[in-house]
VOBAFI-47477 format. One record per residue (C-alpha): residue number from 1; residue in one letter; chain; x, y, z. Coordinates in steps of 0.2 Angstrom, whole numbers. Last residue first. Example, Ala and Ser with C-alpha at 12.3 -4.5 7.8 and 13.67 -1.06 7.14 Angstrom:
<nodes>
> num,residuo,cadena,c1,c2,c3
> 2,S,A,68,-5,36
> 1,A,A,62,-22,39
</nodes>
This chain:
<nodes>
> num,residuo,cadena,c1,c2,c3
> 330,R,A,30,-106,65
> 329,P,A,37,-92,76
> 328,I,A,38,-96,95
> 327,F,A,25,-86,104
> 326,G,A,33,-73,117
> 325,V,A,20,-59,117
> 324,K,A,31,-48,106
> 323,K,A,33,-62,92
> 322,Y,A,15,-65,91
> 321,V,A,11,-47,90
> 320,K,A,24,-44,76
> 319,R,A,17,-59,66
> 318,L,A,-1,-53,68
> 317,T,A,3,-36,61
> 316,K,A,11,-44,45
> 315,N,A,-3,-57,45
> 314,A,A,-16,-43,44
> 313,L,A,-8,-35,29
> 312,Y,A,-6,-51,18
> 311,S,A,-23,-57,24
> 310,A,A,-32,-41,18
> 309,K,A,-25,-43,1
> 308,E,A,-29,-62,0
> 307,A,A,-46,-59,7
> 306,G,A,-50,-45,-6
> 305,E,A,-45,-56,-20
> 304,K,A,-56,-70,-14
> 303,Y,A,-70,-58,-11
> 302,V,A,-70,-50,-28
> 301,S,A,-67,-66,-38
> 300,E,A,-82,-74,-29
> 299,L,A,-93,-59,-33
> 298,Y,A,-88,-60,-51
> 297,A,A,-91,-79,-52
> 296,K,A,-108,-77,-44
> 295,D,A,-115,-64,-56
> 294,D,A,-133,-63,-51
> 293,R,A,-130,-51,-37
> 292,I,A,-120,-40,-49
> 291,E,A,-134,-38,-61
> 290,K,A,-147,-36,-48
> 289,F,A,-137,-23,-38
> 288,R,A,-134,-13,-54
> 287,E,A,-153,-11,-56
> 286,R,A,-156,-6,-38
> 285,L,A,-142,6,-38
> 284,P,A,-148,14,-54
> 283,R,A,-166,15,-47
> 282,L,A,-161,22,-30
> 281,G,A,-162,41,-34
> 280,E,A,-177,38,-45
> 279,V,A,-187,29,-31
> 278,V,A,-181,42,-18
> 277,V,A,-186,57,-29
> 276,E,A,-202,49,-34
> 275,G,A,-208,46,-16
> 274,L,A,-202,63,-12
> 273,D,A,-214,70,-25
> 272,E,A,-229,62,-17
> 271,K,A,-223,66,0
> 270,F,A,-222,84,-5
> 269,E,A,-239,84,-13
> 268,G,A,-247,77,3
> 267,Y,A,-238,88,15
> 266,G,A,-244,105,9
> 265,L,A,-242,116,-7
> 264,N,A,-239,133,0
> 263,E,A,-222,129,9
> 262,Y,A,-217,116,-4
> 261,K,A,-204,125,-15
> 260,K,A,-197,137,-2
> 259,V,A,-196,123,10
> 258,I,A,-186,112,-2
> 257,E,A,-174,127,-7
> 256,E,A,-171,129,12
> 255,P,A,-167,111,15
> 254,S,A,-154,112,1
> 253,M,A,-157,103,-16
> 252,G,A,-146,88,-20
> 251,S,A,-161,78,-24
> 250,F,A,-156,62,-15
> 249,S,A,-149,69,1
> 248,A,A,-160,84,1
> 247,H,A,-176,73,0
> 246,I,A,-171,62,14
> 245,N,A,-167,78,24
> 244,I,A,-184,85,20
> 243,L,A,-192,69,26
> 242,N,A,-182,70,43
> 241,K,A,-187,88,45
> 240,L,A,-205,83,42
> 239,G,A,-205,70,56
> 238,A,A,-195,82,68
> 237,Q,A,-207,96,67
> 236,E,A,-201,105,83
> 235,D,A,-183,102,77
> 234,S,A,-186,114,62
> 233,Y,A,-187,114,43
> 232,R,A,-204,122,41
> 231,F,A,-220,118,31
> 230,E,A,-235,122,42
> 229,G,A,-249,109,44
> 228,S,A,-247,109,63
> 227,S,A,-252,91,65
> 226,D,A,-235,83,62
> 225,T,A,-226,73,48
> 224,V,A,-227,54,51
> 223,A,A,-222,43,36
> 222,R,A,-237,33,28
> 221,K,A,-234,41,11
> 220,I,A,-216,38,12
> 219,K,A,-219,19,16
> 218,K,A,-230,18,1
> 217,R,A,-218,25,-11
> 216,T,A,-204,14,-6
> 215,N,A,-216,-1,-6
> 214,E,A,-221,2,-24
> 213,E,A,-203,4,-29
> 212,S,A,-198,-12,-21
> 211,D,A,-187,-12,-6
> 210,L,A,-169,-16,-10
> 209,I,A,-162,0,-2
> 208,L,A,-173,-4,13
> 207,I,A,-185,9,19
> 206,F,A,-188,10,37
> 205,A,A,-202,14,50
> 204,D,A,-216,5,39
> 203,K,A,-209,-12,44
> 202,N,A,-213,-9,62
> 201,S,A,-202,-20,73
> 200,D,A,-187,-10,70
> 199,S,A,-172,-21,66
> 198,K,A,-169,-12,49
> 197,S,A,-165,4,59
> 196,M,A,-169,22,56
> 195,K,A,-163,32,71
> 194,S,A,-174,37,85
> 193,S,A,-184,53,89
> 192,P,A,-192,53,71
> 191,D,A,-203,39,77
> 190,K,A,-213,32,62
> 189,L,A,-202,36,47
> 188,S,A,-187,32,58
> 187,M,A,-172,44,57
> 186,I,A,-159,48,44
> 185,R,A,-144,57,51
> 184,A,A,-140,70,38
> 183,G,A,-123,71,30
> 182,V,A,-111,84,37
> 181,K,A,-95,75,31
> 180,P,A,-93,59,41
> 179,T,A,-83,60,57
> 178,L,A,-68,49,56
> 177,I,A,-65,42,73
> 176,E,A,-47,40,77
> 175,P,A,-36,25,77
> 174,I,A,-20,22,88
> 173,T,A,-7,14,76
> 172,F,A,-2,-3,84
> 171,T,A,15,-10,88
> 170,E,A,26,2,98
> 169,S,A,33,-8,113
> 168,Y,A,27,-23,123
> 167,R,A,18,-16,138
> 166,S,A,16,2,132
> 165,N,A,11,-3,115
> 164,F,A,-1,-16,121
> 163,R,A,-10,-4,133
> 162,Q,A,-10,9,120
> 161,A,A,-19,-2,107
> 160,L,A,-31,-9,120
> 159,D,A,-36,9,126
> 158,R,A,-38,15,108
> 157,T,A,-49,0,104
> 156,I,A,-59,3,120
> 155,E,A,-62,21,114
> 154,I,A,-67,16,97
> 153,H,A,-80,4,104
> 152,Q,A,-86,18,115
> 151,R,A,-89,30,100
> 150,Q,A,-100,17,91
> 149,D,A,-116,26,95
> 148,E,A,-109,42,89
> 147,G,A,-107,36,71
> 146,V,A,-93,27,63
> 145,P,A,-79,31,50
> 144,V,A,-64,23,57
> 143,Y,A,-47,32,54
> 142,S,A,-29,28,56
> 141,A,A,-30,10,53
> 140,Q,A,-15,-1,57
> 139,Y,A,-23,-15,48
> 138,L,A,-24,-28,62
> 137,L,A,-29,-14,74
> 136,I,A,-46,-11,66
> 135,D,A,-53,-29,66
> 134,A,A,-44,-33,82
> 133,A,A,-53,-19,91
> 132,M,A,-70,-25,84
> 131,L,A,-65,-42,91
> 130,V,A,-63,-34,108
> 129,P,A,-79,-24,106
> 128,Y,A,-89,-41,103
> 127,N,A,-83,-49,119
> 126,L,A,-99,-47,129
> 125,L,A,-110,-52,115
> 124,G,A,-98,-67,111
> 123,A,A,-100,-72,130
> 122,Q,A,-118,-76,127
> 121,V,A,-132,-68,137
> 120,D,A,-147,-80,142
> 119,T,A,-162,-70,146
> 118,Y,A,-160,-59,131
> 117,K,A,-166,-41,128
> 116,K,A,-158,-33,143
> 115,A,A,-141,-39,137
> 114,K,A,-143,-29,121
> 113,D,A,-144,-12,130
> 112,K,A,-130,-17,143
> 111,F,A,-119,-23,129
> 110,Q,A,-122,-7,119
> 109,T,A,-118,4,134
> 108,M,A,-102,-4,137
> 107,R,A,-99,-6,156
> 106,Q,A,-99,-25,156
> 105,L,A,-84,-24,144
> 104,Q,A,-74,-12,155
> 103,G,A,-78,-23,170
> 102,L,A,-71,-39,162
> 101,G,A,-54,-30,159
> 100,T,A,-46,-33,143
> 99,M,A,-28,-39,141
> 98,T,A,-32,-58,138
> 97,N,A,-45,-53,126
> 96,L,A,-32,-44,115
> 95,V,A,-23,-60,112
> 94,W,A,-40,-69,107
> 93,G,A,-45,-55,96
> 92,L,A,-28,-56,87
> 91,E,A,-32,-74,82
> 90,A,A,-50,-71,78
> 89,H,A,-46,-57,66
> 88,A,A,-31,-66,59
> 87,P,A,-42,-80,52
> 86,V,A,-46,-69,37
> 85,H,A,-60,-77,27
> 84,S,A,-72,-75,42
> 83,Q,A,-71,-56,40
> 82,I,A,-77,-55,21
> 81,Y,A,-68,-44,10
> 80,I,A,-67,-27,0
> 79,I,A,-50,-20,-1
> 78,S,A,-51,-3,-10
> 77,K,A,-46,5,-26
> 76,K,A,-46,-10,-38
> 75,P,A,-61,-17,-28
> 74,D,A,-71,-1,-32
> 73,L,A,-85,4,-21
> 72,G,A,-98,12,-32
> 71,A,A,-115,8,-24
> 70,A,A,-117,-7,-34
> 69,L,A,-101,-14,-27
> 68,Y,A,-106,-11,-9
> 67,L,A,-123,-18,-13
> 66,A,A,-116,-34,-21
> 65,L,A,-106,-37,-5
> 64,V,A,-121,-33,6
> 63,D,A,-131,-46,-3
> 62,L,A,-117,-58,-3
> 61,T,A,-117,-58,16
> 60,N,A,-136,-58,17
> 59,K,A,-137,-74,7
> 58,R,A,-124,-83,18
> 57,L,A,-132,-76,34
> 56,E,A,-149,-82,28
> 55,K,A,-143,-100,24
> 54,P,A,-135,-100,41
> 53,E,A,-151,-94,51
> 52,Q,A,-142,-83,63
> 51,A,A,-141,-83,83
> 50,V,A,-135,-66,89
> 49,T,A,-116,-64,92
> 48,I,A,-116,-73,75
> 47,A,A,-116,-56,65
> 46,H,A,-99,-51,72
> 45,M,A,-91,-65,63
> 44,D,A,-100,-60,47
> 43,V,A,-91,-43,47
> 42,I,A,-92,-38,29
> 41,C,A,-76,-28,28
> 40,Y,A,-72,-12,19
> 39,L,A,-53,-8,19
> 38,C,A,-49,9,12
> 37,N,A,-32,17,7
> 36,Y,A,-37,35,8
> 35,E,A,-42,50,-2
> 34,D,A,-50,41,-17
> 33,Q,A,-58,28,-7
> 32,L,A,-66,40,5
> 31,E,A,-78,47,-8
> 30,I,A,-87,30,-11
> 29,F,A,-87,27,8
> 28,N,A,-97,43,10
> 27,K,A,-111,37,0
> 26,L,A,-111,20,9
> 25,A,A,-112,27,26
> 24,G,A,-125,40,31
> 23,I,A,-135,41,15
> 22,Y,A,-134,22,11
> 21,N,A,-136,16,29
> 20,G,A,-151,28,31
> 19,I,A,-158,21,15
> 18,T,A,-159,4,24
> 17,L,A,-147,-11,22
> 16,S,A,-154,-29,20
> 15,G,A,-153,-42,34
> 14,S,A,-139,-44,46
> 13,P,A,-123,-44,35
> 12,Q,A,-114,-32,48
> 11,I,A,-104,-18,41
> 10,G,A,-85,-15,44
> 9,S,A,-75,0,41
> 8,Y,A,-56,3,41
> 7,V,A,-47,19,34
> 6,I,A,-29,19,31
> 5,K,A,-18,34,28
> 4,K,A,-10,36,11
> 3,E,A,8,31,10
> 2,D,A,6,18,-4
> 1,M,A,0,0,0
</nodes>
């Protein structure tokens, strides 16, 4: 790799991705690959911290890979691979586990939230942040593009890197969060106080990138606005503000321009148009996805080549780590 800084990002193959993922992450990924050396990983090992249907997991993994490619990630510019194809992730994860305090893991907000949902909490859910740290540190990543909800995970990654470096000597780059360029955070269509999420129990709360055009329009029609009837871009009208943000992300218009266009037309007409803006905006991506998803040989060539490139970098780090902790080289 040349002297550009390294950016690392992992996305879980649990179900399809929403337009929130597309606007908040995927679109930014495309720009990053010209400025940095990027690794984009489909983290199937993380996905199994919650029981998965094996057939579904395989399908979802290839869906996410095809979506990455359809959205414009370029395997010639970036390393795109599947986590379980690079055993070094699990190997470094084990070494880091031996240096991680139990209390630190139990204090993680995401662990506490998720643990409430299950009567029987598995160790994998607790150790998830250590594997995530291994993902990032293996590649000497300088930056990780994540949202605020992942800040704690990056903190623990930095802690572990510093702990290892001070115990054994400089080994890992200390990563930082890469705050995405100001792109709107897309909220639920039914409850604009929470982020749009594919795990929402109400299917009308999110739009999947792979939803049908008809479903996309329907969900936008059913989205909450508010009862005031005024057309403004403000936090007091969170539902409408969210829809305006979605419009702006796809149309390239500013929120001010959108307000000006619709202030005398009302919500109905705005939603009608928004449905078309989103459908048109996603159409090239949806069509490209179908082509790529049907091309098994191409998908296989991408993930095989990605795993080879990722393994080369990961094993360089792992060899150093093994030597420093006192393992005898093979």
